C-alpha positions as CSV (number, residue, x, y, z in Angstrom):
1,M,39.8,67.7,58.2
2,N,39.5,64.0,57.2
3,T,42.1,62.6,54.8
4,V,41.7,59.6,52.6
5,S,44.9,57.6,52.4
6,P,44.5,54.7,49.9
7,T,46.7,51.6,49.8
8,F,48.4,50.1,46.8
9,K,45.8,47.3,47.0
10,E,43.0,49.8,46.7
11,L,44.7,51.6,43.8
12,F,45.1,48.4,41.8
13,R,41.4,47.7,42.1
14,N,40.5,50.7,40.0
15,P,42.7,51.9,37.2
16,V,41.3,55.4,37.4
17,H,42.6,55.7,41.0
18,F,45.9,54.2,40.0
19,L,46.4,56.8,37.3
20,A,45.0,59.7,39.2
21,F,47.4,59.0,42.1
22,G,50.4,59.0,39.7
23,F,50.9,55.3,39.7
24,G,51.0,55.3,43.5
25,R,54.3,57.1,43.7
26,G,53.4,58.9,46.9
27,L,52.4,55.8,48.7
28,F,55.8,54.2,49.1
29,P,56.4,53.4,52.8
30,K,60.0,54.4,52.8
31,A,60.7,58.0,51.5
32,P,57.4,58.6,49.8
33,G,58.5,62.1,48.7
34,T,61.4,60.6,46.7
35,A,59.6,58.5,44.1
36,G,57.8,61.4,42.4
37,P,60.9,63.6,41.8
38,L,62.9,60.5,40.6
39,F,60.1,59.8,38.1
40,G,60.2,63.5,37.1
41,I,63.9,63.5,36.5
42,F,63.8,60.4,34.3
43,S,60.7,61.8,32.5
44,C,62.6,65.1,31.8
45,I,65.6,63.2,30.4
46,F,63.3,61.3,28.0
47,L,61.3,64.4,27.0
48,F,64.4,66.5,26.3
49,T,65.4,64.0,23.6
50,L,62.2,64.7,21.7
51,S,61.6,67.5,19.1
52,F,59.9,70.6,20.4
53,V,56.6,69.9,18.7
54,T,56.5,66.3,20.0
55,Y,57.4,67.6,23.5
56,I,54.5,70.1,23.4
57,I,52.0,67.6,22.1
58,L,53.0,65.1,24.9
59,I,52.7,67.8,27.5
60,V,49.2,68.8,26.3
61,I,48.1,65.2,26.2
62,A,49.5,64.6,29.7
63,V,47.7,67.7,31.2
64,L,44.4,66.7,29.6
65,A,44.8,63.1,30.9
66,V,45.5,64.4,34.4
67,I,42.5,66.7,34.4
68,Y,40.3,63.8,33.2
69,F,41.6,61.2,35.7
70,C,41.5,63.6,38.7
71,G,37.9,64.5,37.8
72,K,36.9,60.9,37.7
73,L,38.7,60.3,41.0
74,Q,36.8,63.2,42.5
75,D,33.5,61.6,41.4
76,C,34.5,58.3,42.9
77,L,35.5,59.8,46.2
78,Q,32.6,62.3,46.4
79,G,30.9,60.5,49.3
80,T,34.0,59.5,51.3
81,I,35.6,62.8,52.1
């Protein structure tokens, strides 16, 4: 199975790629699996300070945005995988 491993330079060329790859959190050369959970921890701390309704609205918007950006990324990478 072929894998596509983009670089930060490639992600910055296309904002859809940058957003779909989660701002490039998994591409850090040192401890790539650490940046995502750290972002998640800080996001949770911020989200827990919001009201329940605001929290749900932001989660729904985030899920819809992720679906959209990952679909666009799939369209862009269709011929490369």
